[in-house]
C-alpha positions as CSV (number, residue, x, y, z in Angstrom):
1,M,99.5,109.8,72.8
2,E,100.9,108.4,70.1
3,A,97.9,106.0,69.7
4,R,95.4,109.1,69.9
5,D,97.5,111.0,67.7
6,E,97.8,108.3,65.2
7,Q,93.7,107.3,65.6
8,R,94.5,104.3,67.1
9,L,93.5,105.1,70.7
10,L,90.1,103.4,70.8
11,R,91.8,100.1,69.8
12,L,94.6,100.2,71.9
13,Q,92.8,101.1,74.7
14,K,90.4,98.2,74.1
15,Q,93.3,96.0,73.8
16,L,94.8,97.1,77.4
17,A,91.5,96.7,78.9
18,T,91.5,93.0,77.9
19,Q,94.8,92.1,79.4
20,H,95.1,89.9,82.3
21,L,97.6,92.2,84.2
22,L,98.9,95.9,83.4
23,I,101.9,96.7,84.5
24,I,102.9,100.5,84.9
25,D,106.3,100.7,85.9
26,E,108.3,103.7,87.4
27,L,104.6,106.0,87.4
28,G,106.3,109.7,87.9
29,F,109.6,109.3,87.2
30,V,108.5,111.5,84.3
31,P,105.4,113.7,84.9
32,L,102.9,113.6,82.6
33,S,101.4,116.2,80.2
34,K,97.8,117.1,80.9
35,T,96.4,115.0,77.9
36,G,98.9,112.1,79.1
37,A,97.5,112.0,82.8
38,E,94.0,112.0,81.4
39,L,94.6,109.2,79.3
40,L,96.3,107.2,81.6
41,F,93.5,108.1,83.8
42,E,91.0,106.6,81.3
43,I,92.6,103.7,80.7
44,I,93.0,102.8,84.6
45,S,89.3,104.0,84.9
46,Q,88.4,101.3,82.4
47,R,90.4,98.5,83.9
48,Y,88.7,99.3,87.6
49,E,87.6,96.3,89.0
50,R,87.8,94.5,85.5
51,G,91.5,93.5,85.7
52,S,94.8,93.9,87.5
53,I,97.0,96.7,87.5
54,M,100.8,96.5,89.3
55,I,102.1,100.1,89.4
56,T,106.1,100.7,90.7
57,S,107.0,104.0,91.8
58,N,109.4,105.6,94.2
59,L,106.6,108.5,94.9
60,P,104.5,108.2,98.3
61,F,100.8,109.0,97.5
62,D,100.9,112.6,98.4
63,E,103.4,113.2,95.4
64,W,101.6,112.2,92.7
65,T,99.6,115.4,91.8
66,E,103.1,116.7,91.0
67,T,103.2,113.6,88.1
68,F,98.9,114.0,87.3
69,G,98.7,117.8,87.5
70,T,95.6,118.2,89.6
71,E,94.3,117.2,92.9
72,R,91.1,116.2,91.4
73,L,92.3,113.9,88.7
74,T,94.9,112.4,91.2
75,G,92.1,112.1,94.2
76,A,90.1,110.0,91.4
77,L,93.0,107.8,90.4
78,L,94.1,106.9,93.8
79,D,90.1,106.2,94.6
80,R,90.2,103.6,92.0
81,L,94.0,101.8,92.4
82,T,93.6,101.7,96.1
83,H,90.0,100.5,96.3
84,H,91.0,96.6,96.3
85,V,94.8,96.9,96.9
86,H,97.5,95.5,97.8
87,I,100.6,98.1,98.5
88,L,104.1,96.6,99.1
89,E,106.2,99.5,100.3
90,M,110.1,98.6,99.8
91,N,113.0,100.6,101.2
92,G,116.4,99.8,101.0
93,E,119.4,100.3,98.8
94,S,118.8,99.8,95.1
95,Y,119.5,96.2,93.6
96,R,121.3,98.2,90.5
97,L,123.5,100.0,93.1
98,N,124.3,96.5,94.6
99,Q,125.1,94.9,91.4
100,S,127.6,97.8,90.4
101,R,129.5,97.4,93.7
102,K,129.9,93.9,93.7
103,S,131.1,93.8,89.7
104,R,133.7,96.7,91.0
105,K,134.9,94.4,93.9
106,K,135.1,91.1,91.3
107,S,137.3,93.4,89.0
């Protein structure tokens, strides 16, 4: 959104489209504004079948609508993301919590 506000959005979109791998970490941690969700959709759409995307999220797919605001946008986004995908579900304790516990035991 900052790039759009500073009128450098097209340059940023071109740059993101040419990267071999785009990593989006903690998707859904903070809900996106309508404009933010639409801009992220544009970036993902531009990379669709052109470049790899890795996304981490603590949310199951059925809760992504809360992040993107509408079922229609979320459905279109998931359609693109899940077309050629490897989904890794990891359940377990937080590595940060484990490190914290280990450091407390050492003290």
